[in-house]
N, C-alpha and C positions, 0 to 999 in steps of 0.2 A: 751680130746682135739680133737680127730678125729671127735666125734659127734658134737662138737661146730663148727668145721670147715665146716662140711657138712650142718649144720643149716644155717650159714651165707651165704654159697654158694648158697643154695636154695632160700634164701631171695633175694639176689642180682640178681639172674638170672630170678626171676619172676618179670616182669615189674610192676605189680600193687604194690607188696610189696616194690619194690625199690622206686617208686614214693611216696608212703605213708611215707616211712622212710625219704626221702628227704624233704617232706612237714613238718614233725614234727621237723626235725633238724633245718629247717629255722625258724619255729615258736619259737623254744627254743632260737635260737640265737637272734631273734628280741626282745623277752621278756627280755632277759638279757641286751641287748643294751638299751631298754626303761627304765629299772630299773636303769641302770648305769647312764643314763642321767637325771634321775628323771622325766621321761616322762611317761604318762599313756599308758599302752600297748594297750588299746582298742580304745582310741580316742585322737586326738591331741589337743582337746579343754581343756584348763586348768580349773579345778574346785577345788579350795582350800578347804581343810577340815575345819570344824568349829574350830578345835584346832589350825589352822594356824592363825586365826584372833586375833587381839587385845591382844597380849601377854603382852603389857606394861601397860594397864589400866584395871580397873575393870568394867568399863562401858560396856554396851552392844555394840558389834562391830558395828561401823558405826552410832551409836546413835548420831544424830546431829539435831538441830532444823530446818535446811534447807534441810534435807534428803528428806522429802515427796515432797516438792515443786520442788527440783532439779530432782527427779526421774520423776515427771510429765512432766517437761519441756523437758527432754531429752529422754523420752520414744519413741522408734522407730526410733530415729535419727541415721544415719550412718556416721561416720567420713569420710571425703574426703581427709584430709591432714595428713601427718605423717613425723616428723622430729625433728631436734634439733635447727632449725633456722626459726621457724614460727613466724608470728606477735604475739606480746604479750610476747615474750621471751627476756629478757634483755641481750644484748651482749656487749654493749659499754656504756660509759657515756660521756657527753659533758665536755670538759675541755680545757683550754688554756695553761695548765701547763704540765710538764712531769710527768704524773700520771698514775699508773697502779693499777689494783685491783687483788691481788693474792688470789685465792680460792683453797682449797685443800679438796678433797672428801675422806671420810672414808666410804667405801662401805659396806664391810662385806658380800658381795655375793660370789665372787670368791676369796676374800682375806680379812681376818679379822685381819691382823697384824697391827703393829703400828711403823712407822718410827720415833723413838725417836731421832735419830741423826739429822734428818731433822728439827724436831721441836726445838731441842737444838740450831741448827744453826740460825733459825729465831729469837729465843729468844736472842741469843748473839748479833745479829745485829739489834735487835728491829724492825724487819720487820712486819708490820701489815698484818694479814692474816685472811681470813674468812674460817672456817672449816664447811663443810657440812657433818653431821654425820647421818648414817642410824640407824634404830632401831636394826638391826642385829648387827651392830658394837657396839652400846651402851651396848648391853647385855654382852659383854666381856670387855668393857672398861669404865664402869661407872665412876670410880674415875678419869680416864684420861680426860673424858669430863668435869668434875668439875674443874680440874686443868687448862684445856685450857680456860674455861670460866672465870677463875679468873685472867688471864693475861689481862691487860688493852688494849693492842694493838692486841689481838686476839678476835675473835667473833665466836660463834657457831650457825649454822643455820641447816635447815631441809633437810635431804636427803632421806626422806621416811621411813615408818615403816619397809617395807620388801624389799626396794631397787628394786622396780619394775618400768618398763616403765609406763608412764601415758597414759592410753588408755581407751576409753569407751567400747570397744568391745574385749578386750583381745589380742590385737596385740602384737607380740613379736619382739625383736631385739637383736642381739648378743646371741641368745639362751635363753634369759630371757623373760618370759611371762609377759605381761602387765596386769594391772588391767582390769577388764571386766564389770564394772558396776559403777553407781554413788556411791553406797555404798562402793565398794572397793576403789574408788578414795578418798572418805572421810576418810576411814581407813588409807590409805597410807599417807595422808597429816596430818590429825588431831591427830591421836594417837601419832605419833612421835613428833608433835608440843607440845603436852601436856607433853610428857616425858621429852623433852629438857627443857621446862619451869620449871618442877618440880626439875630437876637436877641443873639448872643454875640460876633460879630466873628470867629469861628473856624469854618472848615468842618470838620465831623466826618469823621474817617477811618474810624471803626469803625461797623459796622451789626450790629444784632441784631434779627431779625424778631420780630413778635408770636408768642409761644409758643416761639420759638427753633427752630422746625422748618423744614426746607428739603428741596427735592429737588436732585438733582445739577445740573440745568440752571439752576436759580435761583442756585445758588452760583456757577456760571460767569458768569452775567449780572451779578450783584452785583460780582464781581471785575472784570469788564470795565468797569463803571461807575466803578471806582477806589476801591471800599471794601473794607476787610478785614472778615471776618465773625467777630464775637466770640462764641464759645461759652462753655463753662465746664467745669471738672473737678469742682467741688463744687456740688451743688444745695443751697444753704443753707437755704431756707425753703419750697421746693416751691410757688411761687406765693403766698407769704404764708399758707400753710395749716398750717404745723407749729407745735407748741407751743414755748415758749421753751427748754425743756430740750433738745429735739432740735436746734434751731437752734444752740445753744451747743455741743453735742456735735459737730456737723458741722464747725463752725469750728475747734474745738480739735483735730480730727483731720485737718485739711487738710494736705496735703504741700507742701513748698516748691515754688514754681513754679506753684501752682494758681490758676486764675481761679475766683473764687467769685461765684455769682449770688444776690442777695437782692432784696427789693422794698421800695420806699419809698412806695408808693401805698396801703398798707393800715395805717393807724395802730392799728387794734384787733387786729392780728395779734400773734404771739409774736416777731416779728423783732426789734423794738426791745429787748426784755428779753434775748433771746438774745445779741444783739450786745454789749449792755452787760456781760453776764457774761463773754463769751469774749474780747473784744478786749483788755481790760487784762491778762488772763492771758497772751495771746499776746505782748503787748508785753514783759511781764516775762521771757518765755522767750527774748527776743532777736529776735522776728520784727519785720519792718517791712513796711509796705504800699506798693505802687507803683501808679502810674497806667498804664493800657494804653499811652497815648501815649508814655510814657517807656521802654518796652521796645524796645530797638534791634533785637532779632531780629524784630520784627513789621513792619519796613520793608524 
C-alpha cells in the first residue's frame, strides 16, 4: 500500500505525467460519451455501415431506376434551406367546412412503443386518422401495421425506413443524423414504401421524414420519386413531450383545414389523455376528421 501511494504521489507531482494522465482520462471520457450517444469517436460525419442499409427488402440498397439521373442532377449541389415548413411541404388543405386531418407518427427512433389505448379510443369514436410508420417501428409491430391498415377509416403512410431527417448532405436535427446522399434518400423513402405496400396491399402516397425536417433538394427528390410530403400546421404533442392539457389546447384551437401531428409510439406521454379530452369536444362543435388520401387537392 505504501509503495502504491508513493507511485501515485510521484506521478501527480511530475507535471508531464499529470498532464498525460489528464489527457488520457479526457480521451476515455469522450470515447465513452461518443459510444453512448451512438456517435463516431473520430469524426462527426455520419457514415452508415452497409449492414444498416435496406433491412426490409432484398434488393440492392438504393437500387432505383432514377438513381443515376438523380445523382447526376444533384452532384455538387449544396442545400441552402433547412426546416419543416419549406415550399413543397403540405401543411393545410383548402376547405369551407369544419375539417381537420389527424396524423399520428410511429417513429421507432427514440420510442418504439404503441399506444393501444389511444388507437382504441379512435376506433370507438370512428375518428379517421393517418398513421405514419417508420421501418424501425414496423420491425417490432408488423401485425399491428396490418391491423391498422384493415380499419376503413385508418390509413398507413410512409415515415421513412430509418426515421432520418431528409438531407442531401447529412444535416442533423434533434440529435438525429440526416440522409447524406441521393442514394440514402432513395433508401429512406422507397424501401419503407415497398415494405408498407407488401404489408397492407396499398402503396403509400405520402412521406414524412423522421423529425419532419428537409432541405430543398431532398423535397425535390422525394417529389420526383412520386411521393407527396406531409407536413403539419399544428404540432399537437411536440414529439410526445407535452402534457395532456397542452395537447388538448392545441387540438381545440386548430383551424379548419389544418394537418395535425401527434405520436402513437409513446404510451406514457400526455397525447392519449389530451386527445380523449379534445376530440369529443371538437366533434360536438361540428368538426369532422379526414384522411390525407381523401383530400382531392393533394393530387
